[in-house]
N, C-alpha and C positions, 0 to 999 in steps of 0.2 A: 311419598314426603310431607311430612308432615302440617297443619294450616295456619299452625301458632308461631312465633315467635322462639328459639329456642338456642343454648349455645354451644354447641357441638363443637370439636376443633379439628373433625374427621369429614367437615361438611364439601363435598366436590362442587366445584367450577367451572364449570364450561362445559367438562368431560371424566368421566373415571380416571383418564389419566392423571387429572391435574386434584386429585384429591389429597387436603395436607394429612401426614401421620403424625408429624411431629409440633409440638408447639411453636418453632422456629420456621419451620413451613405454612404455619396457620400465618403468621403474621409478616410473613413474605409477602400472602396471600392479601393479607387486607391492606400491606403497604402499597399491593401492586393496585388495589381498588381506589386508594385515597389520590394515586396517580393517575388512574385510569380518569376518574373523576376529575380532578383538577385538570388537567386535559381537556376533558369538554368543554369546562369552563372557558376553556383558553380559546378554544376552537370557536364558539357562539362568539367570542368575542371578537376576533379576528374577523369573523363574517359580519360582525356590525361594523368595523372599519371600513372592511372592503367596500360594503354597500354604503356607505355615507361615502368613498374614495369614487366609486362608479356613479353614484346622483351630483359629485360635484363635477363630474367630466363632463357628463350628462347637460350640464348646463353652462360648460365653458366650451361648449363646440365650436367650431367655425364653421361659419352658412355658406354654400357656393350657391353665389347667382344664377337662378334657374332661368332661360327666356321665354320670355311670357307669363312668369309670374312673380309677384313682389318679392323686394326684398325682408329682410324681417325685422327693420326699422317701420316700415311703409306699412308692413298690417299691423305694428302694434302703434302707429300713431293713430290707425282706421278704428283702433278697438275704443268699443265705448266704456271698459271699465279702465282705461289704461290714465291715467291724471298727467297734468302737463306742468312742471314746476320748475323754477331757479336756484339751484344751491350756491350757496356761497360763504366761501373762506379764505378771511386774509386778503381780500379784494379780489378774488378770482371769482368769478361766476358761472356757473355749470349749468346747460340745458338737461335735463334730463323727464324723464318717462318713469312713472310709476304705475306696475299694472299689476292687477288681481287676477289672479288664476280663477276661473266660473267651477272646473268641471279636472276630476282627476281622470288624465287616460292613463291607460298601461303606458310604460314606457317601451320603445321598441324594441325589440329582441335583436342582440348581438355577438359577432360570432366571437366576440373580446373577451364579453364579458359571461353573459348564460352558461354555455359548457363547465366554467371553474364555478358557477353558482352552484350548477348541480351536483357537480363535484366534492366541494365544500358541502350543500345538504345530505348527500349519500354517505358521505363519514360521518358527520353531526347526528344523522339517524343512525348508523350502525354503530357507534360508539356508544349514542344514547340507550339502543337495544341490550345492550351488553351489559353497561350499568342496572338494566332495568331485568335484565336473567340476575345478576349476581342480587339486587334485591329480594327477587322472589323467590330463592334457595330458604327464606325466612332465617336465616341466623344471622344472628344480634350483631354480631363482629364486622363480618360483611354489610348490614344495612348501615354501620354508623359510621364504619370507614367510608360507605360512599358520599353521606354526609360530611363526613369531615372532609374528601376531599373537591365536594361544591361548595364548602365554607371556605377552602384556603384559597382553589379557583375564583374566588369571588371575591375574594377581600384581594388578591395580587392582580385579576383585569376587569373586574365587573365595572368600573367606571368607565371602561371602552365599550361596555354594553348598550344597546339602546333601551329605553324606557319601555317599549311596547313590545318587546320580547317575551316572552312566557314560556319556561322550557319546564318541564317537571322532571 
């Protein structure tokens, strides 16, 4: 396998059985890679949307009073970082507490979210590795197809991805 980019139209992709023989088959392979890279970006955006939904659900949980333990409102009112204030709008006053989180604790493991998160990560990694293998063939058409798919996927759903997500 050459270690420089080349432009052959008969480069195998993933197996010897997937070796384009004609220009049409090569174009089909490139279209497949564009589609796969677009799906990859879609998966990343879907995961980011799900993570935000899970995070919101984490903070919208109802808490059950346990005998002998203070309620959430009691523990917040005793927190030195919380600030008590009154909000008013149209003559209606509301007594609220503003709480600043001191440290980042890990969220608890949940059967409803963590297996799905692990499955999504596995699929994302698998698709990413398939794209990496296509680029590693050093075929210019395959390389540009992957980049084109990443561009189209980001153009379509990139706004849903989180800004701190870096995937190559």
